[in-house]
N, C-alpha and C positions, 0 to 999 in steps of 0.2 A: 639288483646287484650287492653283494657287501663289497664296501670299500674302504681297506685300510691302508695303513704309511708304513714305509721302511724303518723311518725315524721321528723321533717326537718333533726334532726341528721342522721336518716338511710338513709334518700334520698341524703342526703350528703356525707356518706361514699359510697353509692351505684352508686354514680355519675360519678365517675371517675376510671380508673384503677388504678392508685397512690393510690387514696383514699382505695381503696378496699384492695391493697397490704399490704398498712402501716396499717390499721385494723384486716385485717384478715389473712397476710399471702397470698403468692404466690399460692399456690396450692387452697385455698376456695376460691380466688378472681377468680380464672381461671373458676372453676366451676358456680360461683355465677356469672360472666359474661354470661354465657353459659345458664344457667336457665332465667336469666332475657332478654336475647335475645328471646329465646324460647317461654315465656309467651307474648313478645311484638309483635311476628311475628303470635302468634296463633290468630284464630277467634273466638273460643270459649275453655273454659276449656277441653272440650271433646278431643281436639287436641292435648293437653297436655298428656292424658290420654296414649295416643297410643307411647310416646317415652320412651324405656324401661328404658335407665339410667336415667333417672329423678324420677320415681318410684312415680308418684304424687298420694298421697292418701288423703281420709279425716281421721281426727283425732277425739279420743271419751273422754270420760270421761271430765275433766276441760275444755279440748280444743276442746270440742263440737262445729260443724259449722267453724273450722279452716280446711286447708288444708296442706300438706309439701309436698317439693320436694328434694330429698338427694343433697348434695353437696359431703364434703367429712365426712367420717364416724366417729364421730357420727354425724356432724353437719348438718342439714334442714333449708332450707327457709321456714318459715311459714308465710302463707298467707289466707286471706278469700274473699270471693265472695264480691264485693263493689257495692251490688244492696240492696235496702230496699223493701219490704223485698227477702231475697235470692229466685232465681226460684227454684221451689218445682213441683217434678213428683206428679202425681196423688196420689202412695203409701206416698208420704212425703218426700223422700227423696231429697237429691240434683241433679238439673236437669244441669247436667254438659254441655249439650247442650245450654243452655240458658246464661250460665255465661259467657260475655264477658266485665267485668271489677273484677279486682283484687285489694285488698287493702295488700301490701305487712306489715306484724308486726314485725319481726324479723328473726334474724338469730340464732339459738340455737341447743343445745342439748336438745332433749325433753325427754330424758330417764334420766336424772339427776333428 
């Protein structure tokens, strides 16, 4: 899958292991590297949904249209499909099998 970043600052943080460790700590950096590698290796978002540790899921309410994967509790990697418009199923839901590009938005605790 094509992976891009919402800001240069976020891209810089995520571009090297040293940058990730400095900004996020060793444990979170390790998980972030793993999740970014999984996204990069996947053909579609549907491939990620079958990876149990990632727990990829769609968000709701003020984060409608965004998805998250687990890093270390309670932190998540937040992203959205980078398609205009996002691929939809006939019922209107997101068609994960058609999502081939994602935009990384942030790393945060979505429950704050």
